[in-house]
Backbone of each chain as ProteinMPNN parsed JSONL, in Angstrom:
{"seq_chain_A": "MEALALIQAYTGVGIGLIIGLGAAGACIGIGIMCASFLEGAARQPEMIPQLQGKVFLLLGLIDASFIIGVGLAMMFAFANPLLSVVTAAN", "coords_chain_A": {"N_chain_A": [[0.832, -1.213, 0.0], [1.925, 1.181, 0.852], [3.967, 1.338, -0.97], [2.55, 1.681, -3.326], [1.454, 4.233, -2.926], [3.803, 5.728, -2.808], [4.784, 5.342, -5.421], [2.754, 6.558, -6.892], [3.015, 9.178, -5.963], [5.646, 9.927, -6.779], [5.297, 9.573, -9.493], [3.517, 11.615, -10.056], [5.168, 13.844, -9.572], [7.021, 13.384, -11.607], [5.392, 13.637, -13.898], [4.759, 16.342, -13.751], [7.329, 17.436, -14.121], [7.93, 16.512, -16.713], [5.988, 17.806, -18.331], [6.366, 20.499, -17.587], [9.16, 21.107, -18.057], [9.271, 20.443, -20.737], [7.461, 22.295, -21.848], [8.782, 24.66, -21.175], [11.165, 24.452, -22.704], [10.085, 24.36, -25.309], [8.872, 26.871, -25.423], [11.065, 28.609, -25.212], [12.413, 27.97, -27.6], [10.455, 28.675, -29.513], [10.243, 31.387, -28.999], [12.807, 32.321, -29.746], [12.728, 31.691, -32.483], [10.541, 33.2, -33.408], [11.476, 35.771, -32.92], [13.575, 35.855, -34.737], [12.101, 35.633, -37.078], [10.648, 38.048, -37.091], [12.764, 39.821, -37.271], [13.842, 39.125, -39.78], [11.614, 39.726, -41.37], [11.47, 42.453, -41.002], [13.777, 43.301, -42.269], [13.45, 42.35, -44.939], [10.54, 42.794, -46.145], [9.135, 41.703, -48.294], [9.576, 39.041, -48.22], [7.894, 37.844, -46.434], [5.546, 36.136, -47.039], [6.842, 33.799, -47.938], [8.391, 33.09, -45.763], [6.411, 32.481, -43.979], [5.302, 29.859, -44.315], [7.552, 28.31, -43.725], [8.059, 29.03, -41.068], [5.741, 28.037, -39.853], [6.025, 25.252, -40.228], [8.388, 24.815, -38.812], [7.578, 25.604, -36.289], [5.893, 23.477, -35.706], [7.797, 21.44, -35.576], [9.359, 22.248, -33.401], [7.486, 22.12, -31.406], [7.016, 19.434, -31.38], [8.48, 17.831, -29.592], [7.409, 18.659, -27.182], [4.737, 17.871, -27.495], [5.008, 15.098, -27.68], [5.984, 14.672, -25.126], [3.712, 15.439, -23.645], [1.987, 13.385, -24.403], [3.364, 11.184, -23.278], [3.214, 11.927, -20.588], [0.442, 11.795, -20.196], [0.138, 9.082, -20.566], [1.453, 8.115, -18.269], [-0.245, 9.199, -16.407], [-2.802, 8.085, -16.855], [-2.522, 5.374, -17.575], [-0.503, 3.981, -15.966], [2.44, 2.243, -16.3], [4.281, 1.443, -14.358], [2.843, 1.319, -12.018], [1.035, -0.713, -12.587], [2.69, -2.929, -12.621], [3.35, -3.259, -9.931], [0.811, -3.684, -8.774], [0.123, -6.035, -10.078], [2.012, -7.772, -8.991], [1.191, -7.904, -6.345]], "CA_chain_A": [[0.0, 0.0, 0.0], [2.828, 2.333, 0.939], [4.705, 1.384, -2.238], [1.642, 2.27, -4.326], [1.364, 5.68, -2.676], [5.091, 6.313, -3.205], [4.864, 5.357, -6.891], [1.832, 7.598, -7.379], [3.566, 10.499, -5.649], [6.782, 10.199, -7.663], [4.779, 9.715, -10.861], [2.981, 12.985, -10.149], [6.314, 14.76, -9.731], [7.563, 13.15, -12.95], [4.48, 14.238, -14.892], [4.964, 17.797, -13.677], [8.62, 17.77, -14.734], [7.857, 16.264, -18.166], [5.216, 18.864, -18.99], [6.948, 21.82, -17.303], [10.419, 21.312, -18.775], [8.951, 20.423, -22.172], [6.845, 23.575, -22.209], [9.813, 25.701, -21.092], [12.035, 24.315, -23.88], [9.341, 24.757, -26.518], [8.653, 28.328, -25.397], [12.347, 29.273, -25.539], [12.645, 27.767, -29.036], [9.495, 29.478, -30.287], [10.618, 32.798, -28.813], [13.984, 32.617, -30.591], [12.362, 31.645, -33.896], [9.673, 34.334, -33.727], [12.332, 36.965, -32.976], [14.286, 35.796, -36.02], [11.121, 35.909, -38.143], [10.367, 39.493, -37.1], [13.972, 40.482, -37.769], [13.896, 38.88, -41.22], [10.509, 40.454, -42.013], [11.794, 43.888, -40.986], [14.812, 43.538, -43.285], [12.892, 42.107, -46.271], [9.098, 42.549, -45.98], [8.584, 40.92, -49.416], [9.817, 37.613, -47.949], [6.967, 37.365, -45.391], [4.751, 34.945, -47.41], [7.692, 32.607, -48.026], [8.818, 32.71, -44.414], [5.243, 32.032, -43.214], [5.227, 28.394, -44.36], [8.696, 27.743, -43.012], [7.87, 29.249, -39.622], [4.71, 27.115, -39.375], [6.593, 23.901, -40.162], [9.371, 24.748, -37.725], [6.808, 25.633, -35.028], [5.46, 22.093, -35.49], [8.948, 20.62, -35.157], [9.76, 22.646, -32.046], [6.461, 21.635, -30.483], [6.886, 17.973, -31.425], [9.001, 17.234, -28.352], [6.445, 18.962, -26.12], [3.541, 17.05, -27.716], [5.377, 13.737, -27.284], [6.032, 14.722, -23.663], [2.327, 15.445, -23.14], [1.489, 12.017, -24.586], [3.985, 10.334, -22.251], [2.651, 12.305, -19.285], [-0.91, 11.233, -20.123], [0.287, 7.64, -20.358], [1.759, 7.88, -16.857], [-1.38, 9.61, -15.573], [-3.999, 7.247, -17.033], [-2.206, 3.94, -17.691], [0.865, 3.939, -15.456], [2.985, 0.883, -16.362], [4.989, 1.134, -13.105], [1.818, 0.982, -11.032], [0.434, -2.004, -12.922], [3.645, -3.981, -12.233], [3.226, -3.478, -8.479], [-0.504, -4.277, -8.477], [0.148, -7.418, -10.556], [2.829, -8.556, -8.05], [0.39, -8.129, -5.128]], "C_chain_A": [[0.867, 1.264, 0.0], [3.614, 2.507, -0.366], [3.854, 2.021, -3.332], [1.576, 3.787, -4.189], [2.65, 6.383, -3.112], [5.199, 6.43, -4.726], [3.966, 6.441, -7.457], [2.396, 8.998, -7.147], [4.715, 10.856, -6.593], [6.345, 10.337, -9.118], [4.202, 11.111, -11.08], [4.076, 14.007, -10.337], [6.9, 14.632, -11.137], [6.714, 13.78, -14.032], [4.655, 15.755, -14.928], [6.256, 18.216, -14.355], [8.575, 17.603, -16.252], [7.156, 17.429, -18.859], [5.884, 20.226, -18.812], [8.221, 22.069, -18.081], [10.206, 21.306, -20.285], [8.375, 21.74, -22.633], [7.886, 24.694, -22.179], [10.72, 25.661, -22.318], [11.352, 24.778, -25.146], [9.157, 26.268, -26.564], [9.932, 29.091, -25.734], [12.617, 29.176, -27.042], [11.732, 28.629, -29.884], [9.826, 30.96, -30.185], [11.784, 33.182, -29.707], [13.58, 32.664, -32.063], [11.476, 32.83, -34.289], [10.473, 35.636, -33.797], [13.082, 37.011, -34.298], [13.356, 36.11, -37.18], [10.845, 37.407, -38.244], [11.557, 40.283, -37.654], [14.082, 40.349, -39.296], [12.823, 39.657, -41.96], [10.781, 41.958, -42.037], [12.842, 44.221, -42.047], [14.246, 43.418, -44.7], [11.404, 41.775, -46.151], [8.504, 41.691, -47.105], [8.768, 39.416, -49.2], [8.807, 37.013, -46.971], [6.16, 36.138, -45.831], [5.583, 33.669, -47.489], [8.135, 32.12, -46.663], [7.666, 32.095, -43.625], [5.161, 30.497, -43.158], [6.342, 27.745, -43.573], [8.518, 27.859, -41.504], [6.831, 28.267, -39.072], [5.265, 25.693, -39.237], [7.577, 23.78, -39.002], [8.706, 24.849, -36.357], [6.356, 24.217, -34.676], [6.594, 21.213, -35.009], [9.381, 20.951, -33.731], [8.765, 22.085, -31.032], [6.357, 20.116, -30.432], [7.351, 17.328, -30.117], [8.019, 17.464, -27.201], [5.204, 18.068, -26.247], [3.818, 15.597, -27.326], [5.446, 13.649, -25.758], [4.65, 14.698, -23.036], [1.718, 14.048, -23.261], [2.043, 11.071, -23.538], [3.409, 10.637, -20.868], [1.239, 11.75, -19.118], [-0.862, 9.729, -19.928], [0.557, 7.339, -18.883], [0.585, 8.262, -15.952], [-2.536, 8.619, -15.654], [-3.691, 5.757, -17.077], [-0.764, 3.726, -17.258], [1.422, 2.515, -15.484], [3.711, 0.486, -15.074], [4.0, 0.66, -12.035], [1.229, -0.404, -11.303], [1.367, -3.163, -12.581], [3.486, -4.307, -10.756], [1.89, -4.141, -8.145], [-0.569, -5.728, -8.965], [0.933, -8.314, -9.601], [2.05, -8.856, -6.766], [-0.787, -9.061, -5.438]], "O_chain_A": [[0.612, 2.24, -0.706], [3.891, 3.621, -0.81], [4.35, 2.792, -4.154], [1.631, 4.525, -5.173], [2.617, 7.466, -3.696], [5.635, 7.451, -5.258], [4.351, 7.159, -8.38], [2.281, 9.882, -7.996], [4.752, 11.958, -7.141], [6.928, 11.105, -9.883], [4.371, 11.71, -12.142], [3.951, 14.924, -11.148], [7.231, 15.63, -11.777], [7.234, 14.384, -14.97], [4.693, 16.366, -15.996], [6.296, 19.215, -15.073], [9.106, 18.431, -16.992], [7.656, 17.972, -19.844], [5.965, 21.014, -19.755], [8.368, 23.121, -18.704], [10.857, 22.047, -21.022], [8.752, 22.253, -23.687], [7.885, 25.572, -23.042], [11.017, 26.699, -22.909], [11.939, 25.492, -25.959], [9.273, 26.877, -27.628], [9.896, 30.092, -26.449], [12.997, 30.158, -27.68], [12.171, 29.244, -30.856], [9.705, 31.7, -31.161], [11.765, 34.232, -30.35], [14.014, 33.543, -32.807], [11.636, 33.398, -35.369], [10.19, 36.501, -34.626], [13.213, 38.072, -34.909], [13.751, 36.764, -38.146], [10.812, 37.969, -39.339], [11.398, 41.258, -38.388], [14.371, 41.315, -40.002], [13.07, 40.189, -43.043], [10.378, 42.655, -42.969], [12.802, 45.292, -42.652], [14.515, 44.259, -45.558], [11.04, 40.602, -46.066], [7.487, 41.026, -46.904], [8.179, 38.609, -49.919], [8.848, 35.813, -46.702], [6.086, 35.172, -45.072], [5.102, 32.586, -47.153], [8.247, 30.919, -46.418], [7.888, 31.293, -42.718], [4.973, 29.916, -42.089], [6.132, 26.77, -42.852], [8.788, 26.918, -40.758], [6.997, 27.728, -37.978], [5.004, 25.014, -38.244], [7.598, 22.771, -38.297], [9.183, 24.269, -35.382], [6.42, 23.8, -33.52], [6.404, 20.35, -34.151], [9.726, 20.062, -32.952], [9.143, 21.636, -29.95], [5.694, 19.565, -29.554], [6.714, 16.41, -29.601], [7.818, 16.591, -26.358], [4.682, 17.571, -25.249], [2.973, 14.941, -26.716], [5.013, 12.657, -25.172], [4.427, 14.029, -22.027], [1.026, 13.58, -22.356], [1.312, 10.258, -22.972], [3.149, 9.729, -20.078], [0.874, 11.288, -18.037], [-1.695, 9.156, -19.225], [-0.035, 6.423, -18.313], [0.437, 7.714, -14.859], [-3.183, 8.337, -14.645], [-4.52, 4.95, -16.656], [0.089, 3.344, -18.058], [0.923, 1.655, -14.758], [3.75, -0.697, -14.735], [4.276, -0.258, -11.263], [0.96, -1.169, -10.377], [0.901, -4.263, -12.284], [3.486, -5.474, -10.365], [1.842, -5.057, -7.324], [-1.233, -6.56, -8.348], [0.579, -9.478, -9.411], [2.217, -9.918, -6.168], [-1.578, -9.373, -4.548]]}, "seq_chain_B": "MTEERNSTSGLDSNKVFSKMLQWQLSATLVVVIIALIVSGSHAAISALAGGLSVTVGAYFASKIAQRSSKEAATVLVNLLKAEAVKIVIIVVLLFITFKVYKQLVPFALIAGLAAAALFSGAAMSKLDKTELEI", "coords_chain_B": {"N_chain_B": [[5.809, 42.684, -59.752], [6.492, 41.866, -57.189], [3.917, 41.395, -56.202], [3.107, 39.272, -57.855], [4.921, 37.335, -57.048], [4.202, 37.047, -54.384], [1.577, 35.989, -54.621], [2.128, 33.583, -55.906], [3.728, 32.298, -53.992], [1.841, 32.038, -52.017], [0.125, 30.088, -53.06], [1.977, 28.037, -53.054], [2.403, 27.675, -50.324], [0.005, 26.512, -49.624], [0.332, 24.064, -50.912], [2.494, 23.129, -49.464], [1.378, 22.821, -46.907], [-0.524, 20.819, -47.424], [1.182, 18.816, -48.222], [2.533, 18.389, -45.841], [0.467, 17.293, -44.274], [0.043, 14.968, -45.738], [2.484, 13.631, -45.33], [2.328, 13.209, -42.576], [0.082, 11.519, -42.386], [1.039, 9.331, -43.84], [3.211, 8.491, -42.251], [1.818, 7.783, -39.95], [0.298, 5.675, -40.938], [2.304, 3.784, -41.554], [3.278, 3.218, -38.973], [0.945, 2.159, -37.875], [0.622, -0.191, -39.382], [2.948, -1.591, -38.651], [2.445, -1.864, -35.889], [0.15, -3.412, -35.996], [1.142, -5.794, -37.052], [3.032, -6.512, -35.119], [1.785, -6.343, -32.517], [-0.99, -6.695, -32.688], [-4.577, -5.965, -33.184], [-5.597, -4.075, -31.32], [-3.35, -2.572, -30.648], [-2.826, -1.462, -33.116], [-5.1, 0.148, -33.498], [-4.691, 1.906, -31.401], [-2.296, 3.164, -32.179], [-3.223, 4.404, -34.477], [-5.065, 6.18, -33.344], [-3.336, 7.864, -31.902], [-1.729, 8.96, -33.987], [-3.687, 10.156, -35.62], [-4.763, 12.089, -33.929], [-2.747, 14.015, -33.796], [-2.607, 14.676, -36.508], [-5.17, 15.692, -37.101], [-5.173, 17.942, -35.433], [-3.07, 19.367, -36.64], [-4.237, 19.85, -39.117], [-6.386, 21.659, -38.588], [-4.865, 23.695, -37.531], [-3.351, 24.423, -39.745], [-5.299, 25.571, -41.327], [-5.794, 27.951, -39.979], [-3.251, 29.081, -40.077], [-2.903, 29.667, -42.748], [-3.989, 32.109, -43.335], [-3.26, 35.076, -44.89], [-1.22, 38.023, -44.642], [0.019, 41.389, -44.934], [1.444, 42.434, -42.916], [4.003, 41.689, -40.632], [3.634, 41.212, -37.914], [0.927, 40.524, -37.697], [0.879, 38.157, -39.177], [2.528, 36.62, -37.55], [1.047, 36.511, -35.161], [-1.179, 35.07, -36.109], [0.082, 32.64, -36.7], [0.924, 31.835, -34.155], [-1.557, 31.608, -32.918], [-2.559, 29.478, -34.414], [-0.821, 27.468, -33.609], [-1.452, 27.273, -30.899], [-4.137, 26.424, -31.052], [-3.706, 23.962, -32.268], [-2.275, 22.525, -30.263], [-4.177, 22.474, -28.202], [-6.266, 20.988, -29.42], [-4.937, 18.539, -29.847], [-4.332, 17.74, -27.209], [-6.931, 17.505, -26.115], [-8.032, 15.472, -27.762], [-6.278, 13.35, -27.169], [-6.799, 13.038, -24.448], [-9.497, 12.234, -24.529], [-9.155, 9.827, -25.897], [-7.58, 8.317, -24.073], [-9.393, 8.162, -21.97], [-11.707, 6.958, -23.014], [-11.073, 4.661, -24.594], [-10.636, 1.515, -23.57], [-9.039, -0.742, -23.997], [-6.551, 0.219, -24.626], [-3.26, 0.428, -26.045], [-0.601, 1.8, -24.711], [2.089, 2.338, -25.548], [2.044, 1.956, -28.299], [0.326, 4.001, -29.032], [1.891, 6.226, -28.308], [3.971, 5.837, -30.105], [2.715, 6.209, -32.625], [1.881, 8.848, -32.303], [4.369, 10.195, -31.971], [5.606, 9.651, -34.425], [3.879, 10.939, -36.259], [4.085, 13.572, -35.326], [6.815, 14.175, -35.642], [7.28, 13.786, -38.359], [6.076, 15.896, -39.594], [7.798, 17.891, -40.229], [9.015, 17.002, -42.484], [7.937, 18.066, -44.751], [9.396, 20.256, -45.37], [11.225, 19.712, -47.342], [9.677, 19.776, -49.666], [9.071, 22.469, -49.673], [11.568, 23.659, -50.216], [11.997, 22.659, -52.802], [9.902, 23.865, -54.31], [10.626, 26.509, -54.08], [13.007, 26.55, -55.52], [12.012, 26.046, -58.04], [10.63, 28.404, -58.586]], "CA_chain_B": [[6.688, 41.517, -59.562], [6.325, 41.425, -55.803], [2.571, 40.839, -56.048], [3.109, 37.955, -58.487], [5.689, 36.427, -56.22], [3.407, 36.773, -53.19], [0.467, 35.096, -54.913], [2.686, 32.271, -56.197], [4.16, 31.641, -52.759], [0.633, 31.675, -51.289], [-0.274, 28.777, -53.574], [2.965, 27.061, -52.617], [2.217, 27.353, -48.907], [-1.077, 25.515, -49.585], [0.93, 22.78, -51.279], [3.349, 22.683, -48.364], [0.527, 22.335, -45.815], [-1.11, 19.525, -47.801], [2.29, 17.846, -48.198], [2.777, 18.079, -44.429], [-0.583, 16.357, -43.827], [0.308, 13.683, -46.399], [3.604, 12.979, -44.634], [1.856, 12.757, -41.264], [-0.784, 10.353, -42.581], [1.876, 8.212, -44.268], [3.957, 8.015, -41.084], [0.857, 7.103, -39.076], [-0.054, 4.405, -41.584], [3.436, 2.861, -41.381], [3.3, 2.777, -37.568], [-0.241, 1.314, -37.675], [0.901, -1.512, -39.967], [3.944, -2.259, -37.787], [1.769, -2.23, -34.631], [-0.775, -4.519, -36.308], [1.926, -7.025, -37.221], [3.76, -6.868, -33.883], [0.996, -6.486, -31.277], [-2.41, -6.969, -32.89], [-5.495, -4.912, -33.644], [-5.732, -2.991, -30.34], [-2.175, -1.704, -30.791], [-2.982, -0.713, -34.371], [-6.092, 1.212, -33.269], [-4.056, 2.897, -30.524], [-1.354, 3.946, -32.997], [-4.049, 5.249, -35.356], [-5.612, 7.268, -32.523], [-2.242, 8.798, -31.625], [-1.345, 9.67, -35.205], [-4.776, 10.999, -36.123], [-4.962, 13.262, -33.072], [-1.783, 15.039, -34.245], [-2.927, 15.107, -37.877], [-6.367, 16.552, -37.04], [-4.714, 19.214, -34.861], [-2.28, 20.075, -37.658], [-5.14, 20.29, -40.188], [-7.077, 22.89, -38.172], [-3.836, 24.733, -37.379], [-2.953, 24.916, -41.076], [-6.377, 26.455, -41.809], [-5.591, 29.275, -39.375], [-1.945, 29.62, -40.48], [-2.914, 30.075, -44.156], [-4.443, 33.497, -43.481], [-2.078, 35.872, -45.236], [-1.279, 39.447, -44.33], [1.266, 42.059, -45.313], [2.17, 42.807, -41.701], [4.678, 40.55, -40.011], [3.063, 40.953, -36.586], [-0.345, 39.815, -37.894], [1.232, 36.79, -39.585], [3.067, 35.928, -36.381], [-0.071, 36.237, -34.24], [-1.945, 33.967, -36.704], [0.845, 31.396, -36.542], [0.882, 31.426, -32.744], [-2.927, 31.138, -32.679], [-2.65, 28.149, -35.034], [-0.09, 26.507, -32.774], [-2.232, 27.078, -29.668], [-5.297, 25.582, -31.407], [-3.178, 22.612, -32.524], [-1.946, 21.87, -29.001], [-5.436, 22.222, -27.469], [-6.968, 19.874, -30.082], [-4.205, 17.29, -29.6], [-4.502, 17.354, -25.799], [-8.325, 17.056, -25.913], [-8.22, 14.176, -28.421], [-5.544, 12.338, -26.402], [-7.539, 12.829, -23.194], [-10.681, 11.418, -24.862], [-8.688, 8.469, -26.223], [-7.175, 7.619, -22.844], [-10.555, 7.944, -21.108], [-12.759, 6.147, -23.631], [-10.611, 3.373, -25.13], [-10.144, 0.765, -22.412], [-7.99, -1.708, -24.39], [-5.485, 1.026, -25.239], [-1.85, 0.028, -25.883], [-0.019, 3.15, -24.62], [3.33, 2.535, -26.298], [1.677, 2.098, -29.714], [-0.212, 5.364, -29.183], [3.021, 7.174, -28.28], [4.731, 5.674, -31.359], [1.957, 6.888, -33.686], [1.932, 10.289, -32.001], [5.72, 10.7, -32.232], [5.868, 9.587, -35.871], [3.117, 12.0, -36.929], [4.601, 14.886, -34.915], [8.164, 14.421, -36.164], [7.316, 13.791, -39.818], [5.498, 17.13, -40.15], [8.911, 18.692, -40.742], [9.507, 16.468, -43.758], [7.417, 18.901, -45.843], [10.395, 21.284, -45.673], [11.854, 19.351, -48.617], [8.765, 20.289, -50.697], [9.218, 23.926, -49.663], [12.807, 23.996, -50.913], [11.853, 22.36, -54.231], [9.067, 24.868, -54.961], [11.375, 27.764, -54.165], [13.961, 26.436, -56.617], [11.264, 26.157, -59.296], [10.32, 29.83, -58.792]], "C_chain_B": [[6.505, 40.94, -58.161], [4.967, 40.772, -55.588], [2.491, 39.437, -56.626], [3.781, 36.927, -57.596], [4.891, 36.053, -54.963], [2.296, 35.783, -53.477], [0.988, 33.691, -55.204], [3.083, 31.554, -54.916], [2.969, 31.293, -51.874], [0.123, 30.32, -51.719], [0.679, 27.701, -53.086], [2.789, 26.699, -51.151], [1.052, 26.381, -48.741], [-0.532, 24.131, -49.882], [1.753, 22.22, -50.123], [2.504, 22.128, -47.22], [-0.09, 20.983, -46.168], [-0.037, 18.443, -47.827], [2.59, 17.416, -46.76], [1.757, 17.064, -43.919], [-0.389, 14.985, -44.465], [1.416, 12.911, -45.697], [3.145, 12.42, -43.29], [0.99, 11.514, -41.395], [0.033, 9.126, -42.99], [2.634, 7.615, -43.085], [3.038, 7.257, -40.135], [0.505, 5.732, -39.635], [1.053, 3.363, -41.403], [3.462, 2.319, -39.954], [2.115, 1.851, -37.282], [0.024, -0.097, -38.206], [1.899, -2.284, -39.103], [3.282, -2.724, -36.491], [0.817, -3.398, -34.847], [-0.018, -5.833, -36.413], [2.513, -7.475, -35.89], [2.807, -7.192, -32.734], [-0.496, -6.686, -31.479], [-3.259, -5.739, -33.143], [-5.629, -3.76, -32.642], [-4.548, -2.02, -30.42], [-2.292, -0.86, -32.057], [-3.976, 0.428, -34.197], [-5.497, 2.31, -32.388], [-3.101, 3.791, -31.309], [-2.111, 4.898, -33.923], [-4.618, 6.445, -34.588], [-4.546, 8.324, -32.235], [-1.872, 9.629, -32.844], [-2.422, 10.615, -35.689], [-5.005, 12.226, -35.244], [-3.998, 14.382, -33.464], [-2.166, 15.581, -35.62], [-4.149, 16.035, -37.903], [-6.003, 17.924, -36.481], [-3.948, 20.029, -35.889], [-3.166, 20.593, -38.781], [-5.822, 21.613, -39.808], [-6.068, 24.04, -37.997], [-3.443, 25.301, -38.734], [-4.027, 25.825, -41.667], [-6.203, 27.872, -41.249], [-4.302, 29.912, -39.894], [-1.941, 30.113, -41.922], [-3.394, 31.508, -44.365], [-3.234, 34.387, -43.755], [-2.31, 37.347, -44.902], [0.041, 40.076, -44.751], [2.095, 42.422, -44.088], [2.732, 41.578, -41.003], [4.045, 40.186, -38.666], [1.754, 40.174, -36.7], [-0.095, 38.357, -38.282], [1.692, 35.981, -38.379], [1.963, 35.575, -35.383], [-0.933, 35.087, -34.771], [-1.237, 32.632, -36.511], [0.801, 30.908, -35.098], [-0.507, 30.946, -32.342], [-3.088, 29.717, -33.204], [-1.981, 27.105, -34.155], [-0.852, 26.226, -31.477], [-3.438, 26.171, -29.929], [-4.856, 24.132, -31.606], [-2.934, 21.862, -31.214], [-3.22, 21.531, -28.226], [-6.178, 21.024, -28.073], [-6.277, 18.55, -29.779], [-4.431, 16.816, -28.166], [-5.918, 16.825, -25.548], [-8.536, 15.674, -26.52], [-7.487, 13.06, -27.676], [-6.276, 12.004, -25.107], [-8.757, 11.931, -23.45], [-10.262, 9.978, -25.155], [-8.334, 7.687, -24.967], [-8.378, 7.293, -21.974], [-11.512, 6.91, -21.684], [-12.277, 4.743, -24.0], [-9.941, 2.547, -24.024], [-9.018, -0.21, -22.764], [-6.789, -1.013, -25.041], [-4.106, 0.398, -24.993], [-1.039, 1.325, -25.892], [1.216, 3.359, -25.485], [3.061, 2.673, -27.803], [1.137, 3.506, -29.976], [0.908, 6.394, -29.223], [3.813, 7.087, -29.585], [4.024, 6.387, -32.516], [2.016, 8.395, -33.546], [3.29, 10.882, -32.385], [6.01, 10.709, -33.723], [5.161, 10.735, -36.587], [3.68, 13.377, -36.59], [5.948, 15.184, -35.569], [8.187, 14.521, -37.686], [6.67, 15.031, -40.431], [6.593, 18.003, -40.763], [9.441, 18.211, -42.078], [9.011, 17.28, -44.943], [8.374, 20.034, -46.188], [11.07, 21.001, -47.009], [11.01, 19.874, -49.779], [8.913, 21.808, -50.827], [10.456, 24.346, -50.438], [12.677, 23.769, -52.409], [11.039, 23.447, -54.941], [9.792, 26.202, -55.071], [12.393, 27.732, -55.298], [13.272, 26.589, -57.971], [10.947, 27.602, -59.624], [11.553, 30.535, -59.331]], "O_chain_B": [[6.383, 39.731, -57.966], [4.849, 39.755, -54.906], [1.915, 38.53, -56.025], [3.29, 35.813, -57.412], [4.899, 34.901, -54.531], [2.072, 34.851, -52.705], [0.367, 32.708, -54.799], [2.819, 30.362, -54.754], [3.05, 30.367, -51.067], [-0.263, 29.496, -50.89], [0.261, 26.594, -52.745], [2.999, 25.549, -50.768], [1.071, 25.53, -47.852], [-0.872, 23.155, -49.215], [1.724, 21.023, -49.835], [2.846, 21.104, -46.628], [-0.173, 20.098, -45.316], [-0.306, 17.289, -47.494], [2.862, 16.246, -46.491], [2.108, 16.106, -43.231], [-0.622, 13.96, -43.825], [1.314, 11.702, -45.491], [3.515, 11.31, -42.908], [1.133, 10.567, -40.622], [-0.246, 8.013, -42.543], [2.697, 6.396, -42.928], [3.416, 6.224, -39.583], [0.425, 4.75, -38.897], [0.771, 2.195, -41.132], [3.644, 1.121, -39.741], [2.251, 0.876, -36.543], [-0.313, -1.082, -37.55], [1.722, -3.476, -38.852], [3.523, -3.843, -36.038], [0.691, -4.271, -33.988], [-0.478, -6.863, -35.922], [2.499, -8.662, -35.564], [2.987, -8.197, -32.048], [-1.216, -6.836, -30.491], [-2.752, -4.628, -33.296], [-5.758, -2.603, -33.044], [-4.716, -0.808, -30.281], [-1.908, 0.31, -32.071], [-3.745, 1.538, -34.676], [-5.76, 3.494, -32.596], [-3.089, 5.01, -31.136], [-1.703, 6.041, -34.13], [-4.654, 7.566, -35.095], [-4.811, 9.524, -32.312], [-1.72, 10.847, -32.753], [-2.135, 11.734, -36.115], [-5.395, 13.282, -35.741], [-4.372, 15.555, -33.468], [-2.067, 16.781, -35.875], [-4.168, 17.03, -38.627], [-6.462, 18.947, -36.988], [-4.148, 21.238, -36.002], [-2.892, 21.652, -39.345], [-5.837, 22.562, -40.592], [-6.376, 25.199, -38.276], [-3.226, 26.505, -38.871], [-3.713, 26.745, -42.422], [-6.432, 28.859, -41.947], [-4.248, 31.12, -40.125], [-1.071, 30.9, -42.295], [-3.227, 32.065, -45.45], [-2.3, 34.446, -42.955], [-3.44, 37.835, -44.887], [1.05, 39.389, -44.906], [3.293, 42.684, -44.194], [2.045, 40.574, -40.81], [3.932, 39.01, -38.319], [1.494, 39.272, -35.903], [-0.76, 37.445, -37.79], [1.309, 34.825, -38.201], [1.946, 34.476, -34.829], [-1.371, 34.231, -34.002], [-1.867, 31.622, -36.2], [0.658, 29.711, -34.846], [-0.65, 30.018, -31.546], [-3.671, 28.859, -32.541], [-2.497, 26.002, -33.974], [-0.895, 25.088, -31.009], [-3.731, 25.27, -29.142], [-5.533, 23.198, -31.176], [-3.335, 20.707, -31.07], [-3.339, 20.443, -27.663], [-6.659, 20.153, -27.348], [-6.939, 17.554, -29.488], [-4.69, 15.636, -27.932], [-6.094, 15.822, -24.856], [-9.139, 14.802, -25.894], [-8.005, 11.949, -27.559], [-6.366, 10.841, -24.715], [-9.02, 10.995, -22.695], [-10.918, 9.029, -24.725], [-8.736, 6.534, -24.811], [-8.392, 6.259, -21.306], [-12.064, 6.087, -20.954], [-12.972, 3.757, -23.756], [-8.825, 2.847, -23.601], [-8.146, -0.478, -21.938], [-6.108, -1.586, -25.891], [-3.816, -0.092, -23.902], [-0.809, 1.897, -26.958], [1.385, 4.419, -26.088], [3.759, 3.411, -28.498], [1.443, 4.123, -30.997], [0.899, 7.312, -30.044], [4.271, 8.099, -30.115], [4.666, 7.089, -33.297], [2.177, 9.124, -34.524], [3.364, 11.926, -33.033], [6.596, 11.662, -34.236], [5.758, 11.421, -37.417], [3.749, 14.252, -37.453], [6.197, 16.309, -36.001], [9.006, 15.248, -38.25], [6.705, 15.207, -41.649], [6.342, 18.76, -41.701], [10.216, 18.905, -42.735], [9.588, 17.204, -46.028], [8.184, 20.71, -47.199], [11.446, 21.927, -47.729], [11.556, 20.362, -50.769], [8.884, 22.359, -51.927], [10.402, 25.285, -51.232], [13.171, 24.566, -53.207], [11.41, 23.902, -56.023], [9.6, 26.942, -56.036], [12.625, 28.743, -55.962], [13.823, 27.158, -58.912], [10.984, 28.0, -60.788], [11.517, 31.741, -59.576]]}, "name": "protein", "num_of_chains": 2, "seq": "MEALALIQAYTGVGIGLIIGLGAAGACIGIGIMCASFLEGAARQPEMIPQLQGKVFLLLGLIDASFIIGVGLAMMFAFANPLLSVVTAANMTEERNSTSGLDSNKVFSKMLQWQLSATLVVVIIALIVSGSHAAISALAGGLSVTVGAYFASKIAQRSSKEAATVLVNLLKAEAVKIVIIVVLLFITFKVYKQLVPFALIAGLAAAALFSGAAMSKLDKTELEI"}
């Protein structure tokens, strides 16, 4: 019983770290890219339509790690494999 | 000249967005087939759910991101709105999948999700080709 509570508690901390650090990394990356986009658009405004597609694709790539992290966090929240090992052993 | 170039690149961005969705669907399909062979039908459905949640999110995001403007700030706000909508849709669809589908195989879902998310960047190759053609 105590082991279950410990696993649940540490899993909660892990979920928080996965989502929090993933979101922080994605936000830093998006901030740097958006600053570069604005700089490029200020230098050459005629390039905005061409940069638009690239920025969207790169936003998706930067966010990919965060989205995968969210999926992993949901897996640990709803179908925790560590918890099922302990309950199967008991 | 600038107007012509803008309209041409607008058409190209449509092509790029559709290419991105094609790549995502292809990657999801490959993972679904592998999951079906390795772990059975429940794993295949899980992989499909993971891949489709990312693809549906990317589809609605691309609809918002296609809005064109001459101002860089407006374009940037549209792109960030698109990304926010994409993340919200993906999280909601994943939550529904985890809650509703009881025979879910989590690792297959993560594999489908990761493949679809990472292969969205493969459309960059299409972007480079169309720019060379111009």
